[in-house]
C-alpha positions in Angstrom: -52.9 18.2 10.2 -50.2 20.9 10.8 -46.9 20.5 9.0 -44.0 19.9 11.3 -40.9 21.8 10.1 -38.8 20.8 13.1 -35.2 20.2 12.3 -33.6 17.5 14.5 -30.2 19.2 14.2 -31.6 22.1 16.4 -31.9 19.7 19.3 -28.2 19.5 19.9 -27.0 19.8 23.4 -24.3 22.1 24.5 -22.1 19.1 25.2 -21.1 19.0 21.6 -19.1 22.2 22.2 -17.0 20.4 24.9 -15.7 17.7 22.5 -12.0 17.8 21.6 -11.3 17.1 18.0 -8.4 14.8 17.4 -6.5 14.8 14.1 -6.8 11.7 12.1 -3.6 10.0 10.9 -4.0 8.2 7.6 -1.4 5.5 7.7 -0.4 3.5 4.7 -1.1 -0.2 4.6 2.1 -2.3 4.9 0.6 -5.4 3.4 -0.4 -3.6 0.2 3.0 -2.1 -0.2 4.8 -5.4 0.2 2.4 -7.4 -2.0 2.5 -4.8 -4.7 6.3 -4.6 -4.6 6.7 -8.4 -4.7 4.3 -8.7 -7.6 5.9 -5.9 -9.6 9.4 -7.4 -8.9 8.2 -10.9 -9.8 6.8 -9.7 -13.1 9.8 -7.7 -14.0 12.2 -10.5 -13.1 10.1 -13.0 -15.0 10.3 -10.7 -18.1 14.0 -10.4 -17.8 14.3 -14.2 -17.5 12.1 -14.7 -20.5 13.4 -12.0 -22.8 17.1 -12.0 -21.6 19.9 -14.0 -23.0 19.9 -17.8 -22.4 22.1 -19.3 -19.7 24.0 -22.3 -21.0 23.4 -24.5 -18.0 19.7 -23.9 -17.2 16.4 -24.1 -18.9 14.1 -21.2 -19.7 11.7 -22.1 -16.8 14.6 -22.2 -14.3 15.8 -18.7 -15.4 12.3 -17.3 -15.2 11.7 -18.8 -11.7 15.1 -17.6 -10.4 14.9 -14.1 -11.7 11.2 -13.7 -10.8 11.8 -14.8 -7.2 14.9 -12.6 -6.9 13.0 -9.6 -8.4 10.1 -10.2 -6.0 12.5 -10.2 -3.0 14.5 -7.2 -4.0 11.5 -5.0 -5.1 9.6 -6.2 -2.0 12.4 -4.9 0.2 12.4 -1.6 -1.7 8.7 -1.4 -1.2 9.2 -1.9 2.6 11.7 1.0 2.7 9.2 3.1 0.7 6.5 2.2 3.2 8.7 3.3 6.1 9.3 6.7 4.3 5.6 7.2 3.6 4.7 6.2 7.2 7.2 8.7 8.6 5.8 11.3 6.3 2.2 10.6 7.5 3.2 11.7 11.0 3.1 15.2 9.8 5.5 18.0 10.3 
């Protein structure tokens, strides 16, 4: 039996030359930015509440919850601003 050394890439039509290449825009993922920012802010706020000075009128758990939620909101908003900057940058110059 003869060996067939036929390469299927040689069968390309001339229509491949007519294709227009479109640049691909790699956009950042908003959800990942927000979740990562909120988790980092929550952990940092919880650490500040745990390791920081005691408030006279609240328990340790109340301080941790308050500072963790405040940190999650603030750093989450900063992550949203960072997302907007990175998304604007991904448009290209």
